[in-house]
C-alpha positions as CSV (number, residue, x, y, z in Angstrom):
1,M,-37.9,-99.8,168.5
2,N,-36.6,-103.3,168.8
3,K,-38.0,-104.0,172.3
4,T,-36.9,-107.6,172.3
5,A,-33.2,-106.9,171.7
6,T,-33.3,-103.9,174.1
7,K,-34.7,-106.1,176.8
8,E,-32.1,-108.8,176.2
9,W,-29.3,-106.3,176.6
10,L,-30.9,-104.7,179.7
11,T,-31.6,-108.0,181.3
12,K,-27.9,-108.9,181.0
13,A,-26.9,-105.5,182.3
14,W,-29.3,-106.0,185.3
15,H,-27.8,-109.3,186.1
16,N,-24.3,-107.8,186.2
17,L,-25.5,-104.7,188.1
18,S,-27.5,-106.7,190.7
19,T,-24.5,-109.1,191.1
20,A,-22.2,-106.1,191.7
21,R,-24.6,-104.7,194.3
22,L,-24.9,-108.0,196.1
23,L,-21.1,-108.6,196.1
24,Y,-20.6,-105.0,197.4
25,E,-23.1,-105.6,200.3
26,V,-21.3,-108.7,201.4
27,N,-17.9,-107.0,201.2
28,H,-16.6,-109.2,198.4
29,Y,-13.4,-108.6,196.4
30,T,-13.6,-105.1,194.8
31,D,-11.8,-106.2,191.7
32,I,-14.6,-108.7,190.9
33,I,-17.2,-106.1,191.7
34,A,-15.4,-103.7,189.4
35,V,-15.6,-106.1,186.4
36,E,-19.4,-106.7,187.1
37,I,-19.9,-102.9,187.1
38,H,-18.0,-102.5,183.8
39,Y,-20.2,-105.1,182.1
40,A,-23.4,-103.6,183.5
41,V,-22.5,-100.2,182.2
42,E,-21.3,-101.5,178.8
43,K,-24.5,-103.6,178.3
44,S,-26.7,-100.7,179.4
45,L,-25.2,-98.4,176.9
46,K,-25.2,-101.0,174.1
47,S,-28.9,-101.4,174.6
48,F,-29.4,-98.0,172.9
49,L,-27.9,-99.4,169.8
50,A,-29.9,-102.6,170.0
51,S,-33.1,-100.6,170.4
52,T,-32.6,-99.2,166.9
53,N,-31.1,-102.3,165.3
54,Q,-27.7,-100.7,164.9
55,K,-24.5,-102.8,164.8
56,I,-23.1,-103.3,168.2
57,P,-19.4,-102.3,168.2
58,K,-17.0,-104.9,169.6
59,T,-15.5,-102.6,172.1
60,H,-15.2,-102.5,175.9
61,N,-14.1,-98.9,175.9
62,L,-17.0,-97.0,177.3
63,L,-15.7,-93.6,176.0
64,E,-15.5,-95.0,172.5
65,L,-19.0,-96.6,173.0
66,Y,-20.3,-93.2,174.1
67,T,-19.4,-91.7,170.7
68,Y,-22.0,-94.1,169.2
69,I,-24.8,-93.3,171.6
70,D,-24.4,-89.6,172.5
71,D,-27.7,-88.8,170.7
72,F,-29.5,-91.0,173.3
73,I,-27.8,-89.9,176.5
74,K,-25.5,-87.1,177.7
75,F,-22.8,-87.3,180.3
76,E,-21.1,-84.4,182.1
77,N,-17.3,-84.1,182.2
78,D,-17.0,-85.6,185.6
79,E,-19.2,-88.5,184.5
80,L,-17.0,-89.1,181.5
81,L,-14.1,-89.4,183.8
82,L,-16.0,-92.1,185.7
83,L,-16.7,-93.9,182.4
84,K,-13.0,-93.8,181.7
85,D,-12.3,-95.3,185.2
86,I,-14.9,-98.0,184.7
87,S,-13.5,-98.8,181.3
88,A,-10.1,-99.5,182.9
89,Y,-11.7,-102.1,185.1
90,H,-12.2,-104.4,182.1
91,I,-8.5,-104.8,181.6
92,E,-6.9,-103.9,184.9
93,E,-9.2,-106.0,187.1
94,S,-9.9,-108.9,184.8
95,Y,-6.3,-110.1,184.5
96,P,-3.6,-110.7,187.0
97,A,-0.9,-108.1,187.7
98,F,1.8,-108.4,190.3
99,N,1.2,-106.2,193.4
100,R,-1.6,-104.1,191.9
101,P,-3.9,-102.9,194.7
102,L,-7.6,-103.6,194.6
103,P,-9.9,-100.7,194.0
104,S,-10.9,-99.1,197.2
105,K,-14.3,-99.7,198.8
106,E,-15.1,-96.0,198.5
107,E,-14.2,-96.0,194.7
108,I,-16.4,-99.0,194.1
109,K,-19.3,-97.4,196.0
110,E,-19.0,-94.3,193.8
111,V,-19.0,-96.1,190.5
112,L,-21.6,-98.6,191.6
113,E,-24.0,-95.8,192.4
114,F,-23.1,-94.1,189.1
115,S,-23.7,-97.4,187.2
116,E,-27.1,-97.8,188.9
117,R,-28.1,-94.3,187.8
118,I,-27.0,-95.1,184.3
119,F,-29.1,-98.2,184.2
120,E,-32.1,-96.4,185.6
121,D,-31.7,-93.5,183.1
122,V,-31.3,-96.0,180.1
123,C,-34.5,-97.8,181.2
124,N,-36.4,-94.6,181.5
125,I,-35.2,-93.2,178.1
126,L,-36.0,-96.5,176.4
127,D,-39.3,-96.9,178.3
128,I,-38.4,-100.3,179.8
129,R,-39.5,-101.2,183.3
130,K,-37.2,-103.4,185.5
131,D,-40.1,-105.8,186.0
132,E,-40.1,-106.5,182.2
133,L,-36.5,-107.9,182.6
134,V,-35.8,-111.5,183.6
């Protein structure tokens, strides 16, 4: 296993995830939190590929990314729907759109908790402790 590359990806994922959590707790804009959540999940999942020195695909689509890593981690159908929703944040919340409502606080809470579980699961599967990340 390429532990150095894995830790680099997971460190960046942790930065995005902890930022999302902090912003959520101070009731910040949910569109910004959504983008942080997306990047946290994307980087967490890409760390599987980094761990085995595989080419990291240049995609932000989490369902597409899942096709590369489904030997490492499995998601239930309802979780795949959440991945689809989180993927949409990359485009829908990163760029302006007239009169588009912000994601609800309840929606953000659900996907934030899901993304935290993903991060924890990935760390456990790859045998990386959070205290190893900077």
